[in-house]
N, C-alpha and C positions, 0 to 999 in steps of 0.2 A: 660135305658142304657144297651146296649148289653153286655152279659157276667156278668152282676151284680149278685153278690151272696147275698142272704138275708136269715137270719137264725132265727128260733125260738129255744131257748134253754130251755129244761126242767130243771128248777132250783129248787132243793129241799131245798137248804140252807146248804147242806153238802159240804165237801171239794172237792169232785169230780166234782160236778156240778158247784161249784164256779170256779174251775180251767178251766172247760169247757167254762164257760161264758167268762173268760179272753181270752182264746184261740180263741173263736168264734169272739170276738170283734176285735182281731188283724187280723184275716184272712178273714173277710167278710165285705161287704160294708154296710149292714144294719143288726142290731141285736135287737131282743126283747126277753124278758124272760117270761116264764109261770110257775107259781107255783100252785099246787093243794092242797086244804084242803080237805082231805078225812076222817077227824076225826081220824087221826093217833095219837097214844099215844105220840109221840115225836113232837107235833105240835109246840113246840118252834122253830123248824127249819123254820117255815114260816116267823117269825119275822126276823130270820137270812137272809133268802132269800131276804127280802125287803131291808135289810141293804147292802147286796152284790150288788144288782141291782143298788142301789143309789150310791155306791162306784164307780161302773164302768159306771155310767151315761147312763144306757140303760132303755128304757121303760119296764114296768113290769106289768103283769096282774096276780092277785091272784084270782083264781076261787074257789068258795065254792061249793064242791060237797060232802059235809059231809053227805048228806042224803043217799048216796050209802053205807054207813058204814055197814048197816044191811045185805048187799049182800056180804060183804067181811069178813065174820067171820071165826074163826078157826085159826087166826094168833095172835101172841102176840102183834102185832102192831095195831090191830083193835079191839081185844076182851079184855075187862077189866079183865076178870076172868082167863086169861092165862098169867103166869109170863114170862117175857123176859129171855130166857136162857143165861147163862154165858159161856164164853169160845170162842174158835176159830170157824170161819165159817165152817171149815171142819167137825166139830162134828155133829152127827146125830141130836142132839137136836136143832140145829140151823134151822132146817126145820120149826120149829114153828114160825119163823119170815117171812115165805113166805106168802104174801098177795095174795089171789086168783085173778089171771088175772090182777094184779095191773098195770104192765107196758103196757099191751095191752090196757087198759082203758086210761092210761095217754098218751100213744103215739097216740092213736086215737084222743083224745082231742087236742093234740098238732098239729096233722095233720090238723084238722079242722081249728084251729086258723091260721096255716101257710097258708092254701088256702085262708082264709078270708082276710089275710093281703096281698095276692099276692106274698108271699115268695116262695122260692124253696128248703129250707133245714130245717130239724128238727134235732137238736143235743141232743144226749142222752149219759149219762156218765157211761154206763155199762163198767165194766173192768174185767180183768182176775181173780181178787180175788173173784168175785161174781159167777164165773162159777160153782164151786163145789156145791153150794146150790141152786141158783136161775135159774130155767129153762128159764126164760124170759130175761136172761142176756147172754145166750150162743150164739156162732156164728151161729148155725143153726136157732135159733129164729130170730136173726137180719136179716139173709138172707131171711127168710120167710116174715118178716115185710117189708123188702125192696120190695118184690114182691107185697105186698098190696099197699105200697106207690106208686108204679109205675102204679097201675091200678085203684086206688080209685078216680081219678079225671081226668079232661081233660088234665092236664099236670102232668108229673111225679115229685114227691118230693123226694129228697135224704135224706135218714136216715144216718146221720153222727155220727159215733161212734169211735172217734179217740183213745180212751183208751182201746179198745177191748182186746188187748194183753199186757196191762201194769198192773203192780201191784200198790199198794198204794204208795210205795216209789218212783216209777217212776213218778207217777202223781204229787206227791209233788215236785220232782226235777224240773219238768217243771213249776209248779206253782210258785216256788220261783223266777224263771227267769221272770215270768209274774207279779210278785209282788202282788200275791193274798193275801188279808188280812185274813189269816186263823183264827185269833182271832175272827172274825165275823161269822165263820161257826159253824155248829152244826152237829154232827155225831151220838151221843148216841141214842140208842133205848129205854133206860130206865132212863129218866131224874129224878134227885133227888133234893128235895128241902132242903135248909139249912135255918132255921129260926133264924134270929137275933132279937134283941130287937126293932130295928127300920126298918127292912126290911126282905124280903125273897128273896133268890137268888136260881136260878135253875142251877145246875151243872151236869156234865157228871158222869155216874156211874163208868166208868173205867174198867168194868168187862164184859159188853156184847160183842158179837162178833164184832159189829161195832166199839166200843171203842178199842178193842184189836188190830184190824187190823189198825186202825188210829194210835195208839201208836207205832205199829211195823213200820209203814211207816216213822214216825218222827225219830225213832231210826235208821232206815236204812240210814237216811240222817244226823245223828248225830246232830239233832236240837231238842230243847225242845218244845213240844206242848204248844202254848200260851193260850189254854183254861183252865178253871178251872175244876178239878175233885174232887170227894169225897176224903177227906184226906186219904192217905195210900192206894189208889186204883191202883196207877200206878205201 
């Protein structure tokens, strides 16, 4: 069909990418989601991604690339011996959560899947809150990756980053309109286990930069975050 838009959404399982999936489904003719397992500390997000894709009734591929973990060391998200820093993203310590070339790798894989599917868009949920810390979320990086996407194959692929200049609160505001099930999303970089007599539950720490920004977004919208945190952490 002439003019048909078809989109691969990089779906981490977090609130940003969940909102992006909802937006992509509303604005494109065809949508599929791609989630990568790179042996991240917060791998609980993969299960959340599966639930979100099921909720929005989109096809979903989970790709295990966990064997690249040894190439992505030096980050608290991939190295077990590095503690996840607490506090806001703008603090110097939050650089410990930068995974070497992660988004370049993820976007390259998404581009390959997009081409294989015969699609023409890759959607990526980078936003303004990430700019202070993550070089691969900044406008200059996105522009450079678009150049790559234009030249990597026989037809150009659009890199769609609709939240580039939005903060977490803005994204949530849009997500509420799209009826995103935020109770199914995962944001925390440092999951905590609560052991009961009959079960073990994984909850968000409430203290890492990712949790801090998520909670600020909900507070900005005067809405209580529906996920469970460590008691007293909010």
